[in-house]
C-alpha positions in Angstrom: -32.5 -170.0 110.7 -28.6 -169.2 110.2 -28.8 -168.1 106.7 -32.3 -165.5 107.7 -31.9 -162.1 108.8 -33.3 -161.1 112.1 -36.9 -160.5 111.9 -38.3 -157.1 112.6 -41.4 -156.2 114.1 -43.8 -154.0 111.7 -45.5 -151.2 114.1 -48.3 -151.1 111.5 -48.9 -155.4 112.6 -51.9 -156.2 114.5 -51.0 -157.9 118.4 -51.5 -161.5 117.0 -48.7 -160.6 114.2 -46.4 -158.9 116.6 -46.6 -161.5 119.2 -46.2 -163.8 116.3 -43.0 -162.0 115.0 -41.9 -162.0 118.3 -41.5 -165.3 118.8 -39.8 -165.4 115.4 -37.3 -163.4 116.9 -37.1 -165.3 120.0 -36.7 -168.5 118.3 -33.5 -166.6 116.3 -31.7 -164.8 119.0 -31.5 -168.5 120.5 -30.4 -170.2 117.3 -28.0 -168.0 116.8 -26.8 -168.0 119.9 -26.0 -171.4 120.3 -25.0 -171.7 116.5 -21.7 -169.4 116.7 -20.0 -171.4 119.3 -20.7 -174.4 117.6 -19.4 -172.7 113.8 -16.1 -171.5 115.9 -15.5 -175.0 117.8 -15.8 -176.8 114.8 -13.6 -174.6 112.8 -9.4 -175.7 113.8 -8.3 -173.6 116.4 -5.2 -171.8 113.7 -7.9 -170.7 111.2 -10.7 -169.3 113.8 -8.2 -166.6 115.2 -8.2 -165.2 111.6 -12.0 -165.1 111.9 -13.3 -161.9 112.6 -16.3 -162.0 115.3 -19.6 -161.3 114.1 -22.9 -160.5 115.5 -24.5 -163.1 114.1 -24.1 -166.9 112.3 -25.5 -165.5 108.5 -22.3 -163.0 108.6 -19.9 -165.2 110.4 -20.9 -168.1 107.6 -20.4 -165.5 105.0 -16.9 -164.4 106.2 -16.1 -168.3 106.3 -17.4 -168.8 102.8 -14.8 -165.9 101.3 -11.7 -167.1 103.6 -12.4 -170.2 102.8 -12.6 -169.5 98.5 -9.5 -167.0 99.2 -7.9 -170.2 100.3 -8.3 -172.6 97.5 -7.2 -169.6 95.1 -3.7 -169.1 97.0 -3.7 -173.0 96.6 -4.1 -173.4 93.0 -1.5 -170.6 92.5 1.3 -172.5 94.6 0.5 -175.7 92.7 0.4 -173.7 89.1 3.9 -172.1 90.6 5.4 -175.1 91.6 4.3 -176.9 88.4 5.9 -173.9 85.6 8.8 -173.7 87.8 9.9 -177.3 87.7 13.4 -178.1 86.8 15.2 -181.4 85.9 17.4 -182.6 88.7 20.1 -184.6 87.6 20.8 -186.2 90.8 17.2 -187.6 90.2 15.9 -189.9 88.0 13.4 -189.2 85.2 10.5 -191.0 86.5 10.7 -188.8 89.4 10.1 -185.7 87.8 7.4 -187.3 86.1 5.6 -188.3 89.4 5.8 -184.4 91.0 4.1 -183.2 87.4 1.1 -185.7 87.7 1.2 -185.6 91.7 0.6 -181.6 90.7 -1.7 -181.9 88.5 -3.9 -184.1 90.3 -3.8 -181.5 93.3 -4.6 -178.9 90.4 -7.6 -181.6 89.9 -8.6 -181.5 93.4 -8.7 -178.0 93.4 -11.3 -177.4 90.7 -8.6 -176.6 88.2 -8.3 -179.4 85.3 -5.4 -179.2 83.8 -5.6 -181.7 80.1 -3.6 -185.1 80.0 -1.9 -183.9 76.6 -0.6 -180.7 78.3 0.4 -182.9 81.2 2.6 -185.2 78.3 3.9 -182.0 76.9 5.0 -180.5 80.3 6.8 -184.1 81.3 8.6 -183.7 77.6 9.7 -180.0 78.0 10.9 -180.0 81.4 12.9 -183.7 81.4 16.5 -183.7 80.0 17.4 -183.6 76.0 19.3 -186.3 76.3 18.3 -189.8 78.4 
């Protein structure tokens, strides 16, 4: 019911078909009425303020899906920027640099953006100091 559009009564249908369609419409309206508050209550209040009000659950789920996809892309971009802009800080050890790189690569993998292990090794060598 949540992913379906509201049924429409066909004016050329028989009375029995119209009655069956009306029952479907009533079920759809009730399910929609109960679903929207349930969906909104399951979302973090900070995020729910940014979600526009929609008249049915199907449209609400589509909006939430698009917002989630944008969020994942933003997190991927942020991790990549951190990875590319890493610099060796002489006050910390090389070991900490390797851990930072490894942590960022793992975060990217969790976000469905895999970085090859060979590239991770090359990044580590590139960002490490010339003299140890």
